[in-house]
BAGUMI-792285 format. One record per residue (C-alpha): residue number from 1; chain; y, x, z. Coordinates in nm, 3 decimals. Example, Ala and Ser with C-alpha at 12.3 -4.5 7.8 and 13.67 -1.06 7.14 Angstrom:
BEGIN
<1 "A" <-0.450 1.230 0.780>>
<2 "A" <-0.106 1.367 0.714>>
***
This chain:
BEGIN
<1 "A" <-0.869 -1.944 -0.289>>
<2 "A" <-0.688 -1.700 -0.495>>
<3 "A" <-0.821 -1.392 -0.688>>
<4 "A" <-0.654 -1.117 -0.833>>
<5 "A" <-0.784 -0.955 -1.150>>
<6 "A" <-0.677 -0.611 -1.275>>
<7 "A" <-0.771 -0.466 -1.609>>
<8 "A" <-1.055 -0.212 -1.606>>
<9 "A" <-1.258 -0.018 -1.842>>
<10 "A" <-1.499 0.178 -1.638>>
<11 "A" <-1.607 -0.079 -1.351>>
<12 "A" <-1.599 -0.475 -1.435>>
<13 "A" <-1.646 -0.727 -1.180>>
<14 "A" <-1.652 -1.010 -1.450>>
<15 "A" <-1.594 -0.994 -1.808>>
<16 "A" <-1.367 -1.239 -2.057>>
<17 "A" <-1.659 -1.423 -2.233>>
<18 "A" <-1.423 -1.415 -2.569>>
<19 "A" <-1.280 -1.069 -2.616>>
<20 "A" <-1.512 -0.868 -2.352>>
<21 "A" <-1.235 -0.712 -2.143>>
<22 "A" <-1.379 -0.648 -1.807>>
<23 "A" <-1.151 -0.672 -1.474>>
<24 "A" <-1.183 -0.589 -1.134>>
<25 "A" <-1.131 -0.871 -0.887>>
<26 "A" <-0.983 -0.890 -0.539>>
<27 "A" <-1.124 -1.175 -0.335>>
<28 "A" <-0.895 -1.354 -0.104>>
<29 "A" <-1.238 -1.448 0.116>>
<30 "A" <-1.549 -1.317 0.117>>
<31 "A" <-1.754 -1.648 0.115>>
<32 "A" <-2.048 -1.606 -0.159>>
<33 "A" <-2.010 -1.986 -0.228>>
<34 "A" <-1.659 -1.966 -0.281>>
<35 "A" <-1.680 -1.678 -0.481>>
<36 "A" <-1.916 -1.823 -0.710>>
<37 "A" <-1.729 -2.128 -0.727>>
<38 "A" <-1.419 -1.941 -0.842>>
<39 "A" <-1.603 -1.674 -1.066>>
<40 "A" <-1.668 -2.005 -1.291>>
<41 "A" <-1.305 -2.132 -1.282>>
<42 "A" <-1.183 -1.769 -1.380>>
<43 "A" <-1.406 -1.721 -1.671>>
<44 "A" <-1.270 -2.052 -1.777>>
<45 "A" <-0.917 -1.984 -1.711>>
<46 "A" <-0.968 -1.621 -1.927>>
<47 "A" <-1.132 -1.811 -2.230>>
<48 "A" <-0.822 -2.030 -2.176>>
<49 "A" <-0.563 -1.741 -2.234>>
<50 "A" <-0.700 -1.707 -2.582>>
<51 "A" <-0.509 -2.014 -2.735>>
<52 "A" <-0.399 -1.794 -3.020>>
<53 "A" <-0.570 -1.465 -3.047>>
<54 "A" <-0.922 -1.313 -2.989>>
<55 "A" <-0.810 -0.978 -2.869>>
<56 "A" <-0.757 -0.858 -2.512>>
<57 "A" <-0.359 -0.877 -2.584>>
<58 "A" <-0.423 -1.256 -2.441>>
<59 "A" <-0.470 -1.113 -2.111>>
<60 "A" <-0.174 -0.984 -1.918>>
<61 "A" <-0.145 -0.585 -1.879>>
<62 "A" <-0.079 -0.576 -1.508>>
<63 "A" <-0.260 -0.738 -1.249>>
<64 "A" <-0.237 -1.125 -1.208>>
<65 "A" <-0.345 -1.390 -0.986>>
<66 "A" <-0.541 -1.685 -1.051>>
<67 "A" <-0.458 -1.940 -1.004>>
<68 "A" <-0.145 -1.866 -1.117>>
<69 "A" <0.137 -1.712 -0.823>>
<70 "A" <0.512 -1.657 -0.888>>
<71 "A" <0.563 -1.367 -0.664>>
<72 "A" <0.481 -1.011 -0.679>>
<73 "A" <0.117 -0.972 -0.754>>
<74 "A" <0.104 -0.710 -0.485>>
<75 "A" <0.190 -0.953 -0.206>>
<76 "A" <-0.048 -1.218 -0.300>>
<77 "A" <-0.325 -1.290 -0.070>>
<78 "A" <-0.599 -1.172 -0.291>>
<79 "A" <-0.415 -0.860 -0.291>>
<80 "A" <-0.343 -0.801 0.086>>
<81 "A" <-0.685 -0.906 0.171>>
<82 "A" <-0.840 -0.747 -0.075>>
<83 "A" <-0.706 -0.396 -0.065>>
<84 "A" <-0.489 -0.369 -0.358>>
<85 "A" <-0.150 -0.456 -0.243>>
<86 "A" <-0.037 -0.059 -0.202>>
<87 "A" <0.105 -0.170 0.119>>
<88 "A" <0.036 0.140 0.381>>
<89 "A" <0.117 0.052 0.766>>
<90 "A" <0.347 0.305 0.929>>
<91 "A" <0.204 0.456 1.230>>
<92 "A" <0.485 0.620 1.433>>
<93 "A" <0.415 1.013 1.515>>
<94 "A" <0.431 1.067 1.889>>
<95 "A" <0.723 1.312 1.971>>
<96 "A" <0.664 1.572 2.263>>
***
């Protein structure tokens, strides 16, 4: 399962235990059991970002995927299924 995390000051779906930075989480799947398992993994990965600093600069400023994904974050499964891709389907307007 893949998740996309986006830094958020107001609303926090998850919070780094080290620096208390909050993130919105966009899930690839909606199964509660899978989400809970992935939540534990994400918390561990966020803590591992802090190998050389305890500040929020340890985390990427742009949205990022866990597990890591090398492509544009907007095209990840989590972004597409979670609604953050920014992609809009163009619907042709019928001409009279």
